C-alpha positions in Angstrom: -0.2 0.0 -0.1 2.9 2.4 1.2 5.0 1.7 -2.3 2.3 2.4 -4.2 1.2 5.4 -3.0 4.5 6.7 -3.4 4.6 5.3 -7.0 1.2 7.8 -7.4 2.8 11.0 -6.0 6.3 10.5 -8.3 3.6 9.7 -11.2 2.4 13.0 -10.3 5.3 14.8 -10.4 6.5 13.9 -13.8 2.4 15.4 -15.0 4.1 18.7 -15.3 5.7 18.9 -18.7 9.0 20.0 -17.5 9.2 17.5 -15.2 11.1 14.4 -16.9 11.6 11.7 -14.0 10.9 11.4 -10.4 12.8 8.6 -8.7 13.4 7.4 -5.0 16.9 6.0 -3.7 17.6 5.1 -0.7 21.1 5.9 1.1 22.9 3.2 -0.1 21.9 4.3 -4.0 19.6 1.7 -4.8 16.5 2.5 -6.9 13.2 2.0 -4.8 10.5 3.7 -7.4 10.7 5.6 -10.4 8.4 7.5 -12.5 8.5 9.2 -16.0 10.5 8.5 -19.1 13.6 10.0 -20.1 16.1 8.5 -22.9 19.5 8.9 -20.5 17.9 7.5 -17.4 17.9 4.1 -16.6 15.0 2.8 -14.2 17.1 0.0 -12.8 20.5 -0.6 -11.0 22.4 1.1 -8.3 23.0 5.0 -8.4 25.7 5.3 -5.7 26.1 7.1 -3.2 23.1 10.3 -3.4 26.0 12.8 -3.2 27.5 11.2 -6.3 24.7 12.1 -8.9 25.3 15.8 -9.2 27.1 16.2 -12.6 25.6 12.6 -13.9 23.0 14.2 -15.4 22.5 14.1 -19.4 23.0 17.7 -21.5 19.8 19.5 -21.3 18.6 18.3 -18.6 19.2 18.7 -14.5 19.3 17.0 -11.3 17.5 18.2 -8.1 18.2 15.8 -4.9 15.9 16.4 -1.9 16.6 14.3 1.2 13.3 13.0 2.0 14.7 10.8 5.3 17.9 9.8 7.0 17.1 6.6 4.4 15.6 8.0 1.5 16.1 10.7 -1.2 14.3 12.1 -4.2 15.7 12.7 -7.4 14.1 15.0 -10.5 15.2 15.3 -13.9 13.9 18.3 -15.2 14.3 20.5 -18.3 17.3 23.2 -17.8 14.9 25.3 -19.7 13.1 25.1 -16.3 14.3 27.2 -12.7 15.5 25.3 -9.6 12.3 27.6 -7.8 9.6 25.8 -10.0 11.1 22.2 -9.4 11.3 23.2 -5.6 7.7 24.4 -5.4 6.4 20.8 -7.2 9.0 19.2 -5.0 7.5 21.2 -1.6 3.9 20.3 -2.4 4.5 16.4 -2.2 7.3 16.3 0.6 6.0 16.2 3.5 3.3 13.4 2.5 6.1 11.5 1.0 8.2 11.7 4.3 5.1 10.9 6.2 4.7 7.5 3.8 8.5 6.7 4.5 8.4 6.6 7.9 5.9 4.4 8.7 
């Protein structure tokens, strides 16, 4: 049930035309859930430590990474034509709900 709700939130985030991919990873970099589509994003495998993700995004795409809990991190791939404040605003709308689900 929790996993389904988390996936619904990620899918809701990528309904915005400028958000390409939303994904949830754990502190070890293991992918837990993802939504959206990008030719440069593989929804499988291990990403490495969250701090190692910066700079790995494809050209024309930016990465926003937010710590949700001590063990969970939210990543958003978005168009470089969008401001980080727009992305933060969308994440802020759903972050509290995600944290609540993940702390159960």
